[in-house]
C-alpha positions as CSV (number, residue, x, y, z in Angstrom):
1,M,69.6,72.8,0.9
2,E,71.9,75.5,-0.8
3,I,75.1,74.4,-2.5
4,K,77.6,77.8,-1.7
5,K,81.7,78.6,-3.1
6,L,82.8,80.5,0.7
7,K,84.0,83.7,-0.4
8,P,87.4,85.1,1.7
9,D,85.7,86.9,4.8
10,E,83.2,83.3,5.4
11,I,85.6,82.4,8.4
12,S,83.2,80.8,10.3
13,D,81.5,78.5,7.9
14,F,85.1,77.0,6.4
15,R,85.6,76.9,10.3
16,S,82.5,74.5,10.6
17,L,82.5,72.9,7.5
18,V,86.6,71.9,9.2
19,E,84.6,71.0,12.4
20,I,82.7,68.3,10.6
21,F,85.9,67.5,9.1
22,K,87.5,66.0,11.4
23,T,84.8,64.1,13.2
24,V,84.5,62.6,9.8
25,F,87.5,61.1,9.9
26,E,88.6,61.1,13.1
27,N,91.0,63.8,13.7
28,E,92.3,65.0,16.7
29,E,94.6,68.2,14.9
30,P,93.9,71.7,16.3
31,I,91.9,73.7,13.3
32,A,94.4,76.9,12.0
33,D,92.8,80.1,13.0
34,Q,90.9,82.4,11.6
35,D,94.6,84.4,9.7
36,Q,94.9,80.2,8.3
37,L,91.0,79.7,7.4
38,G,91.5,83.5,5.8
39,K,95.0,83.3,3.8
40,L,94.0,79.7,2.5
41,L,89.9,82.0,0.9
42,A,91.9,84.3,-0.8
43,D,93.9,81.8,-2.5
44,P,92.6,82.1,-6.0
45,D,93.7,78.3,-6.0
46,F,92.0,76.8,-3.1
47,M,88.5,76.2,-2.9
48,V,85.7,75.8,-0.4
49,F,82.2,74.6,-1.7
50,V,79.4,74.1,1.8
51,V,75.8,72.1,2.2
52,R,73.3,74.4,3.3
53,Q,70.7,72.3,5.6
54,D,68.7,74.4,7.9
55,H,71.0,77.1,8.3
56,K,73.7,75.1,9.4
57,I,76.7,73.5,7.5
58,A,75.3,70.0,6.8
59,G,78.0,69.4,4.3
60,G,81.6,70.6,1.4
61,L,83.8,70.3,0.2
62,T,88.0,71.4,-0.9
63,S,89.2,71.6,-3.7
64,Y,92.6,73.5,-5.2
65,V,94.0,73.7,-8.3
66,L,96.9,72.5,-9.9
67,V,98.8,73.7,-12.2
68,L,100.9,71.1,-14.6
69,R,104.0,72.3,-15.6
70,D,106.6,71.8,-18.0
71,K,109.7,69.8,-16.4
72,T,112.6,71.6,-18.5
73,S,111.1,75.0,-18.7
74,G,108.6,75.0,-15.2
75,L,106.6,77.0,-17.7
76,P,102.9,76.2,-17.1
77,L,101.6,73.8,-20.0
C-alpha cells in the first residue's frame, strides 16, 4: 500500500479518486473535465492524497487550506 500526494499532472489518478467518491457518496453529478481537475491539482491551497494498492487507486482524500483573515483589514492572521 502506498499513500501519495498527487501532483498537477496526475489527473487520471484524481479522476479515479473522484469516481470512488461518486460511488461511496451516491453522487450522480458528472465529473469535472480534465482542465478543471488540472486547475484544482495546480492550486497550492488544494491537496489530493490517494491510497494505491496493487497499482490501483483504492481510496484517498482531498483537503483545502483555509486562510483565516482579520475581520477589519481582511489580512491573513
